[in-house]
N, C-alpha and C positions, 0 to 999 in steps of 0.2 A: 312309624317308618317314614311316612311322607314328611312329617315335621322335621325329622332328623336330616333328611335330604335337603330341605329348604335351608336349614341352619348351615349345613355344610356348603351349600352353594353360596350363601351370603359370606361365609368365612373366606372361601376361595376368591370371591369377587373383591373383598376388602384387601386380601393379600396382594392380588394382582394390581389393584389400584395403588397400593403402597409402593410396589416395585416400580410402577410407571412414574409415580411422583418422584421417587428417589433418583431414577434415571434422568428425569427432566431437570431436577435440581443440579445433578452432576454436570449436565451439559451447560447449564447457565453459569456454573462456577468455573468451568474449564476456561483457562486463559491461554492465549498464544504465548509461545516463548518470547521473552524479552530479548532483544538483540542490542547489545551495547556497542557503541562506537569504539573502534580500535585505538588505543592510546599510542601516540608516536612522540617520544621525547623531543622537545624543541620544535615540534611541528603540530599543525592542527590534528585533532582527533579525526578519525575517518569512518564514514558510513558508506556502504555500498548496497545499492538497491537495484531492482529491475522491475519493469512493468511488462505485463504479458496480456495479450488479448483474450487468452483462454487458459484456465488452470489445467484442464485436461484430466485424464483418468487418474484415480488415486485421491482425488479431492472431493469433498462433499458437494461443492458447487462447481462442477467440472467445466461448465460453460461460462463462468463469470470471469470478467476482467479483474485483474488484481495486481497489487504490489507484492514483491517478495524481498526479503532482506538476507544478506550474507552474514552468517555468524562468524565468530572468531576462529572456528574450525574450518572455515572456507565453504561451509555447506549453505545451500539456499534454503531458507526457512519461510514457510507461509505465515508471516507475522508482520504487523504494522505497529508493534509496540517497541519503540526505540528508546534507548537511554544514551544521553550525552552529558559531558561534564559542564558544570555551571561556569559562567564568566570566562568562556573559552571560545576559541575558533574551532569550527567543525567543517571539515571538507566532505562534501557529499558527491558521490559518483553514481549516476543513474544510467543503467543500460536500458534503453527504451526500445522495445520490440513490437509495439503495436502500431497500427496504421492511424492516420489522422481522422479526427472527428470534427474538430473546429471549435473555437471559442464562441460562446454567446456574447461575451463582453471583451472587446479587444484591449481593454485596460490591462488584462493579464498577459498580453503578448510581450510585455517588457519585463525583464527580470528586475525584481525589487527586493530591497532588504539584504542584499548579498554584497560581499566585498567588491568595491569598485563598480558596482552596478553592472558587472559583466560576467557572463558565464562562458565556459568553454564548450563549444559544440563540435564534436569530432576533432578536437584539438585546435579549433580556431575561436578567437574571442568574438562574442556576439552580445549585443545589447538590446535587440528586439528581433522577433520572428514574425512571419506571416500568421495572423490569427487563424486563418482558414486551414493551415497546415499543422495546427497543434493537435497532439494526441491526448496528453494529460497535463496536469500541473502538479508541482509539489509546493504546497502552501501551508504556512504556519501563521494564520492571521494575527495572533496575539504578539508575534515577533515581527510583524510586517514583512514576512518573507513570502514572495510569490515568484515561482520559477516555472516558465512554460517549457514543455517537453515536445519538440517536433516529432511528427509521426514518420514512420517508414513509408516509402512510396508504395502505392497500391500494386505496382507492377514489379516491385523489387524481387529478385530471385532468392530462393532459399529462405523463405520466411518461416518464423517459428510458429508451429501449430499449437503447442502446449508447453507448460512450464515443467521444469526450469529450462529456460532457453540458454543456448551456448554461444560463445563469442564468434563462431564461424557463421552464425545465422544473421540475417539482415537486421540491423539495429542502428540506433543513434546513441552516442555517448555524450552525456551532459555532466559537466563537473562545475561545482561552485562552492564557495565558502561563506558561512555566515557566523555571526557572533551570538553566543548565548548570553543570558543574563542570570538573574537570581534563580535559585532552585524552585521547581514547581512542575506541574503537569500541564502540557499544552496540547491542544488538538491540532492535528494536521490532516490535510485532505486534498483530493483532486477537485478542481472546479470545472472540468470539462464534462458535459453531459454524455458520458461514455457507456451508460447502462442500456445496451440495446434491448428492445423488447419491453421497456418500462416507459410509462407516461413521461414525456419531455426528457427522457434519458437520465433522470436523477433518482430513480428508485434502485432496488436491489443492491448491487455491490457499491453503488455510490453512497448508500446510507448505512453500510455494514462495516463495523469495526473488523479489521483483518483483511479487508479487500482494498477499497479506494480511500479509506481514511483510517486514522489511528491516533495513538498517543505518543508524544515526545516527553519523556521524563528527563528533566534537567536536574542533575544531582551534584 
């Protein structure tokens, strides 16, 4: 009887281990939704993103800073896996809801790799910003694209506490256009040390796909 109980216990332990391993593999294989740029005949394809200081309830990492993307149904998706057409112009609009952190390297305070070297900030052309007032960046190093995103003022009224943020809440709107090249997968990310609570600000969401970095599939 004792021997049978031991065998049963071993079998239960093996089954439990298999279930846990299967669940872990499922998590590893789970990929965020790919968000494709909206095609616009005769005009650049369009991507719309937003940056938020905190994802909020309903997300696994509720306190993490993150990007979100708007899919073609108009829904905000927690994803940084973007798809754009090859050898084409892409217009990016970023609604920036987070406050400033500041750049470690002022080199990134000037938009680079975008059409005309100028971005639109709240409807006005801008070719450089104060590095101390930067909240995030949108950067695709392999395409030489670096765009600084100014932060919302610390004392701005009606700030967004959790994603997805809405147009009536305090934010900055940044619009720019860049040219894609040959098909391939490119890494994009933020270069501002915005991961509060991590050493030098570069851990956690700064190093995690789906938060402050992602993939740009050029197809």
